[in-house]
C-alpha positions as MATLAB code, in Angstrom:
seq = 'MTIPFVVNATFACELYLKALAYRSNVNLTGHSLMSLLAALPQGERQHLNQAWENLKKQGISRSAVSMEVVVREMSDCFVDWRYSYDKERVTAPETPAIYDLLDALDAAYWLNI';
ca = [
      49.395  228.157  142.919;
      50.221  227.087  146.538;
      51.240  223.767  147.925;
      48.420  223.492  150.229;
      45.880  223.749  146.966;
      47.681  221.010  144.653;
      48.433  218.518  147.650;
      44.563  218.622  148.753;
      43.013  218.712  145.341;
      45.621  215.700  144.285;
      44.580  213.407  147.588;
      40.755  214.605  146.782;
      40.839  213.110  143.506;
      42.656  209.965  145.118;
      39.780  209.634  147.286;
      37.455  210.222  145.513;
      38.992  207.366  143.064;
      39.127  204.896  145.768;
      35.556  205.358  146.907;
      34.518  205.191  143.351;
      35.784  201.702  142.967;
      35.007  200.856  146.455;
      31.449  201.106  145.213;
      31.993  198.271  143.096;
      33.368  195.946  145.857;
      37.248  197.257  144.879;
      39.642  198.333  147.560;
      42.818  200.130  145.578;
      45.957  201.218  147.167;
      48.297  204.019  146.240;
      48.463  207.709  145.593;
      49.453  207.815  141.668;
      46.144  208.732  139.956;
      47.401  207.201  136.654;
      47.051  203.535  138.317;
      44.030  204.159  140.698;
      42.223  205.469  137.336;
      43.683  202.275  135.398;
      42.329  200.110  137.914;
      38.602  201.567  138.118;
      36.165  198.972  137.342;
      34.587  199.790  134.129;
      31.086  201.227  135.060;
      32.713  203.770  137.140;
      35.256  204.598  134.058;
      32.447  204.614  132.216;
      30.642  206.850  134.849;
      33.220  209.490  134.940;
      34.318  209.608  131.560;
      30.315  210.383  130.683;
      30.605  213.464  133.807;
      33.879  214.321  132.080;
      31.688  214.998  128.478;
      29.038  216.444  130.365;
      31.516  219.188  131.340;
      32.091  219.696  128.060;
      29.063  219.524  126.228;
      27.888  221.979  128.934;
      30.743  224.446  128.643;
      31.183  224.521  131.699;
      34.821  223.021  130.831;
      37.755  224.966  132.406;
      40.361  223.281  130.245;
      40.994  222.249  126.430;
      42.776  218.689  127.405;
      41.553  215.168  127.806;
      40.730  213.322  131.526;
      43.645  211.196  130.639;
      46.390  214.315  130.301;
      44.798  216.036  133.567;
      45.631  212.466  134.963;
      48.510  212.133  133.985;
      49.972  215.574  134.707;
      48.612  215.185  138.344;
      49.213  211.731  139.276;
      52.650  211.956  141.259;
      51.411  215.668  142.594;
      50.240  214.525  145.862;
      53.074  212.989  146.571;
      55.988  215.180  144.997;
      53.921  218.473  146.258;
      53.735  217.246  149.774;
      57.149  217.016  150.444;
      57.948  219.585  147.884;
      61.051  220.846  150.457;
      62.978  218.503  149.968;
      62.991  218.361  146.023;
      64.803  221.231  143.824;
      61.329  221.702  141.920;
      58.034  220.460  141.237;
      56.292  220.304  138.381;
      52.711  222.334  138.630;
      49.447  221.191  136.488;
      47.349  223.340  134.681;
      45.014  224.520  137.910;
      41.627  224.774  135.858;
      42.265  221.440  134.730;
      42.889  220.272  138.578;
      39.092  221.993  138.966;
      37.857  219.859  136.174;
      38.814  216.448  137.244;
      37.500  217.797  140.861;
      34.153  218.691  139.109;
      34.065  214.822  137.004;
      34.638  212.910  140.090;
      31.939  214.763  142.164;
      29.318  214.256  139.270;
      30.527  210.487  138.805;
      30.077  209.863  142.405;
      26.898  210.824  142.456;
      25.409  209.618  139.366;
      25.017  205.875  140.883;
      24.371  207.374  144.582;
];
């Protein structure tokens, strides 16, 4: 897994979460995916949960873990990996899980448009 991939993928997740919230007139700030997910309006959270479950039901999910586990693993990766040259070591999230979260966020975004 490369630094540009992790930084861009987690930043994309951040932007998706903020876009979902903005649709409900909620302006989220910060980079922590866990905080953004926790602050997501209930209706948008339901769309995201539905999109995640649809990935599982359709058999196209690449990861066996829950969405919350994926978000927790990726929560601070944007900041940690963006400045990884300042750290001795950074924790790598599971790559298939990143793709699943991106797919679910994209599906949730388009559910209500």
